[in-house]
C-alpha positions as CSV (number, residue, x, y, z in Angstrom):
1,R,-100.3,24.3,-15.6
2,R,-101.6,27.5,-17.4
3,L,-102.5,25.7,-20.6
4,S,-106.1,26.1,-21.8
5,G,-108.2,23.1,-22.3
6,R,-107.8,23.4,-26.1
7,D,-104.0,23.6,-25.8
8,R,-104.0,20.6,-23.6
9,K,-106.0,18.5,-26.0
10,Q,-103.7,19.5,-28.8
11,I,-100.6,18.4,-26.8
12,E,-102.2,15.1,-25.8
13,G,-103.4,14.5,-29.4
14,N,-99.8,14.7,-30.5
15,G,-98.8,11.9,-28.2
16,M,-97.6,14.1,-25.3
17,T,-99.2,14.6,-21.9
18,W,-99.3,17.5,-19.5
19,D,-98.6,16.9,-15.8
20,V,-98.4,19.2,-12.8
21,L,-95.0,18.3,-11.3
22,W,-94.9,20.7,-8.4
23,A,-98.4,21.1,-7.0
24,D,-97.3,22.0,-3.4
25,G,-95.7,25.3,-4.4
26,N,-97.1,28.3,-2.5
27,Q,-98.6,31.2,-4.5
28,T,-96.4,34.2,-4.8
29,P,-96.4,37.5,-6.8
30,E,-92.7,37.0,-7.6
31,W,-91.8,36.4,-11.3
32,S,-90.5,32.9,-12.1
33,H,-88.1,32.6,-15.1
34,A,-87.7,29.7,-17.5
35,G,-84.6,28.0,-16.0
36,I,-85.3,24.3,-15.6
37,V,-83.0,21.3,-16.2
38,A,-83.4,17.5,-15.8
39,I,-80.5,16.4,-13.5
40,D,-81.1,12.7,-14.1
41,D,-84.0,10.3,-14.7
42,T,-85.7,11.3,-11.4
43,R,-84.7,14.8,-10.5
44,I,-85.5,18.2,-11.9
45,A,-84.0,21.6,-10.9
46,F,-85.8,24.9,-11.5
47,G,-85.4,28.5,-10.3
48,H,-87.4,29.5,-7.2
49,P,-89.6,32.6,-8.0
50,S,-87.8,34.5,-5.2
51,G,-84.6,34.4,-7.2
52,L,-82.8,33.4,-4.0
53,G,-82.3,29.7,-4.8
54,I,-83.4,26.6,-6.8
55,M,-85.9,23.9,-6.2
56,I,-84.9,20.2,-6.5
57,L,-87.9,18.0,-7.4
58,D,-88.0,14.2,-7.4
59,V,-90.6,13.5,-10.2
60,K,-91.2,10.0,-8.9
61,T,-92.0,10.8,-5.3
62,T,-93.0,14.4,-6.0
63,G,-90.8,15.4,-3.0
64,S,-89.1,18.7,-3.3
65,H,-86.7,20.9,-1.3
66,F,-85.3,24.4,-1.6
67,V,-81.6,25.0,-2.1
68,P,-80.5,28.6,-1.2
69,T,-78.0,30.2,-3.6
70,P,-76.2,33.6,-3.4
71,T,-78.2,35.0,-6.3
72,T,-80.4,38.0,-6.9
73,E,-82.3,36.2,-9.7
74,V,-82.2,32.7,-11.2
75,H,-82.8,33.6,-14.9
76,G,-81.4,30.5,-16.6
77,L,-80.2,27.1,-15.6
78,A,-78.0,24.5,-17.3
79,L,-76.3,21.3,-16.3
80,G,-72.6,21.3,-15.4
81,S,-70.4,18.5,-16.6
82,G,-68.3,16.1,-14.6
83,A,-69.1,13.6,-11.8
84,T,-70.3,16.3,-9.4
85,D,-74.0,17.2,-9.4
86,A,-74.1,20.9,-10.2
87,V,-76.0,23.5,-12.2
88,W,-75.0,26.7,-13.9
89,I,-77.1,29.7,-13.0
90,A,-77.3,32.9,-15.0
91,D,-78.0,35.7,-12.5
92,P,-78.6,39.1,-14.2
93,G,-78.2,40.8,-10.9
94,F,-81.5,42.5,-10.6
95,K,-85.0,41.5,-9.5
96,A,-88.2,43.4,-9.5
97,R,-90.0,43.0,-6.2
98,P,-93.8,43.1,-6.7
99,A,-94.5,43.3,-3.0
100,D,-92.4,46.5,-2.8
101,A,-94.1,48.4,-5.8
102,Y,-91.8,46.6,-8.2
103,R,-88.7,48.1,-6.7
104,E,-85.6,46.7,-8.4
105,D,-83.1,45.0,-6.2
106,R,-79.8,45.6,-8.1
107,Q,-76.5,43.7,-7.6
108,L,-73.7,42.6,-9.8
109,G,-74.5,40.1,-12.6
110,R,-72.8,36.7,-12.3
111,A,-72.7,33.2,-13.8
112,L,-72.3,30.6,-11.1
113,L,-71.7,26.8,-11.1
114,V,-73.5,25.7,-7.9
115,S,-73.6,22.2,-6.3
116,L,-77.0,20.8,-5.5
117,D,-76.5,21.7,-1.9
118,G,-75.8,25.3,-2.7
119,V,-72.0,25.5,-2.7
120,V,-70.5,27.8,-5.3
121,L,-68.0,25.8,-7.3
122,T,-67.1,28.3,-10.0
123,E,-68.0,32.0,-10.5
124,L,-67.6,33.9,-13.8
125,T,-67.6,37.7,-13.3
126,Q,-67.9,40.5,-15.7
127,P,-65.2,40.1,-18.4
128,D,-62.5,42.6,-19.2
129,H,-64.1,44.0,-22.4
130,P,-64.3,47.6,-23.6
131,A,-68.1,47.5,-23.7
132,Y,-68.2,47.4,-19.9
133,A,-66.3,50.7,-19.5
134,G,-69.7,52.4,-18.9
135,G,-71.9,49.6,-17.7
136,T,-72.3,46.2,-16.2
137,W,-73.1,42.8,-17.6
138,R,-76.5,41.1,-16.9
139,P,-76.3,37.4,-17.8
140,T,-79.5,35.8,-19.0
141,S,-78.3,32.4,-20.0
142,V,-75.2,30.2,-19.5
143,I,-74.3,26.8,-20.9
144,E,-71.4,24.4,-20.9
145,A,-70.4,23.1,-24.3
146,P,-69.1,19.5,-24.8
147,D,-65.5,20.8,-25.1
148,G,-65.8,22.3,-21.6
149,A,-66.1,25.9,-22.8
150,I,-68.6,28.1,-20.9
151,W,-70.9,30.4,-23.0
152,V,-72.6,33.3,-21.3
153,A,-75.3,35.5,-22.9
154,D,-75.3,39.0,-21.6
155,G,-78.9,39.6,-22.7
156,Y,-79.8,42.4,-20.3
157,G,-76.5,44.2,-20.3
158,K,-74.4,44.9,-23.5
159,S,-76.0,42.3,-25.8
160,L,-72.8,40.2,-26.1
161,V,-72.2,36.5,-26.0
162,H,-68.9,35.5,-24.3
163,R,-67.0,32.2,-24.5
164,F,-64.8,31.2,-21.5
165,D,-62.5,28.3,-21.4
166,A,-62.8,25.6,-18.7
167,A,-60.5,27.6,-16.4
168,G,-62.8,30.7,-16.7
169,V,-60.6,32.7,-19.0
170,L,-62.4,34.8,-21.6
171,V,-61.4,33.6,-25.1
172,Q,-64.0,35.0,-27.5
173,T,-66.8,37.6,-27.6
174,L,-69.6,37.7,-30.2
175,G,-71.7,40.7,-30.8
176,D,-69.0,43.4,-30.9
177,E,-67.5,45.1,-33.9
178,A,-64.7,42.6,-34.1
179,S,-67.1,39.6,-34.6
180,G,-69.2,41.3,-37.2
181,I,-72.4,40.2,-35.5
182,T,-74.9,42.5,-33.9
183,F,-77.1,41.0,-31.2
184,D,-80.1,42.7,-29.6
185,C,-80.7,41.0,-26.3
186,P,-79.2,37.5,-26.8
187,H,-81.6,36.0,-24.3
188,G,-81.1,32.3,-24.4
189,L,-78.4,29.7,-25.3
190,I,-78.5,26.0,-26.0
191,V,-76.1,23.4,-27.4
192,D,-77.4,21.8,-30.6
193,S,-75.9,18.3,-30.3
194,R,-78.0,16.5,-32.9
195,P,-76.3,13.6,-34.7
196,G,-74.7,14.3,-38.0
197,H,-72.8,17.4,-37.3
198,A,-70.4,19.0,-34.8
199,P,-72.1,20.6,-31.8
200,Q,-73.2,24.2,-32.3
201,I,-74.2,27.0,-30.0
202,V,-77.7,28.3,-30.7
203,V,-78.5,31.9,-29.6
204,A,-82.1,33.2,-29.2
205,D,-81.5,36.8,-30.3
206,R,-84.7,38.2,-28.9
207,G,-84.5,41.8,-30.0
208,N,-83.8,40.8,-33.6
209,R,-86.5,38.1,-33.5
210,R,-84.1,35.4,-34.8
211,V,-82.3,32.3,-33.9
212,V,-78.6,32.2,-34.7
213,W,-76.3,29.1,-34.9
């Protein structure tokens, strides 16, 4: 909705269009992060600017409703697998409050699998890793890979990327000395599932201004 007229013309000239999907949202000074997922052909989930829940929008009827979640911030969203409608939420555990002179509300960071009615189905907490002896993790992105593994980017904490198995057990950490990779704010994760090769995890390594497969 913030596109300039020139940007909009360029998008439409490339065969794409720009639509306002959620016109009834109230104005707020709160920061809204980039978490958004298409649940199916008609529904979209995105983080509410308050950080205290998600919005579910029906793109055909434009009806929407708020789902409260036990989060401090909704920084990233990803679809969960299986028959149950659910989304993964990356909650870094802090939120600047503009209405209170940008005071930071600080809690523990978490990665949560939440049903579309707000029930927590799975919670991943700070892993047992030496890097956290003097600090806490601040997840910025979480995704579920095709093999069921859960990947969590600790972008605002120790700049590590963790892989958990389907049972929530930590099995790998990237970004520490053992991995030989140095991240600087691994901010976002996606699964590259393009045809022709095995699925790969893509990391947006913000501080190093690079994308890593």
